[in-house]
C-alpha positions, 0 to 999 in steps of 0.5 A: 340344078342337081336332080335327075328328073325329066320334065319338072312338071311331070315329076310327081306323076313319073314318080308315083308311076315308078314307086307303083311299079317298084313296090307292086306287091304293096300298092297301086295307084287307084283307077281313074285317079292318078294321085291316090296310092292305096294298099293292096293288103286292105283287110278283108274285115271291115275296120276303120281305115286310116287315110294320110297325104299331103304335098310330094317332095317328102318322100317316103313320105306319105306314100311309103307308109301305105301297106299292110296294117298301116295307112290304107291310102294316101292322097298326094299333091303336087310339090309341097302343095296339098292335094285336091279335095277330089283326091281326098275324097277319093281316097275315102271312096277307094277304102271305106268299108262302113266303119269310117275313115281318119284323115291324119296329115300335118297341120297345113292351112292347105291341106286343112282346107282340102282334107276338110272339104274331102270329108264333106263330099264324103258326107254327103255319100253317108261315109263318116270321115274324122281328122287328126292333124299333126302338130309336133313342130314345136317352134313353128307356133307358140300357139300349140294348135297353129303349130305344123307337122313334120316327121313327128307324123309317123308316129301318129300315124303308126298309132292310128293305123295300129289301133285301126288294126286293133278293130277300135271304132273311129272314136277311139282311133281318132282319141288314140291319134290325138293322144299320140300328137299331144305327147309328140315333140319335133324340132329340125335345122337346116344348112341348105335350101331344096330345089323346086323341079320346075323352076330349077331354083332353090326356095330360099336363099342360104349362104354357105356355112349357114344354118336355120335352126327351127326350120320347116319341112317346105322352107318355112322360117325357123327361129334363127339363123346362124353359123353352121356348128358341130354336130353336138353343139347343134343337137344340144341345141334342139334337144335342150328346146325339146325337153324345155317343151315336152318337160320329160323326166327321169324314168321316162321312155320315148321313141326317139327318130332322127329325120334326115331331110333328104341331102344329109348323109346316113352317117351324119344323121348317126352322129346326130343319134349319138349325141342325142342318145347320150343327153337323154341317158344323162336324163335318164330317160329311156328310148325304145326302138329308135328310129335313124333315116329319112322318114320325112325328107324336103326333097334335096334339103340338107338337114335333119330333125329330132322327134320324140314321143313320150310313151306309156304302156298304151302308146308303146303296145300301138307302136310295136304292133306289126305292119308291113310297108315299104319303107316301115316294116314290124315283124309279126 
């Protein structure tokens, strides 16, 4: 295992402690709850609160997007494991101000179950909580509502948070997050497994020189396993699938994210961006403020994904709304 950790059973607590120490001007752990990261910049005016979360191992998701005018709190689970209902509920108690809260997270069975139970606990206290699950991974299911959430999470989180920052009510914030999700598409490729810190073992076996097309961030199988190809060939394959699914046309505009899964060099990510940019340009598709880097990872997995959100004036305005977190900033 090529990891710099102490005891594998302590990685989440030690990571969260270190994160909050490093970014103490932005966030803190909720008192008496060491799995809920809370913003120190929650607005004083009453407004809808945005709560995100999921398993550890995907950093900077989810805690990296807690801050000023982005997520108000994140509930954090064990590695690749949903936060408990209690953590989800504690996040609500930490930030609710009477306008209700929106849970936004990737569509995984454990997350759905536990966040729903957290919302039920909040309802018993008279706190309204609504939910939007992100379903951007186009090849995880033919049924859109069954698809999992991957790096497209970032777009949906941002739009929900910007809508809340503008003072919209909970129904409108939820509606805009759903609109963002319906227009977001992702697909990725993995060149290796990630390594579980407790066992030191890989999640799945993959031969050197192979790649899994369409793999999920927890190691879920993709659509095919082939020999590793050159970057331009891999990107072309992913973009072809994304264009078929999204039905983007000349004149459309997207925000584009080339996301590293944790172990792929930034050099390689920019090479992938180069080809993606050229392919979209050839189709007459405009690119708005592209993002390149590790936004939603799978620990040390070598791989990348391409995410894009189809924009209109409303979504574009929300994506450009100022915010300030340790891992996502748009100038005020």
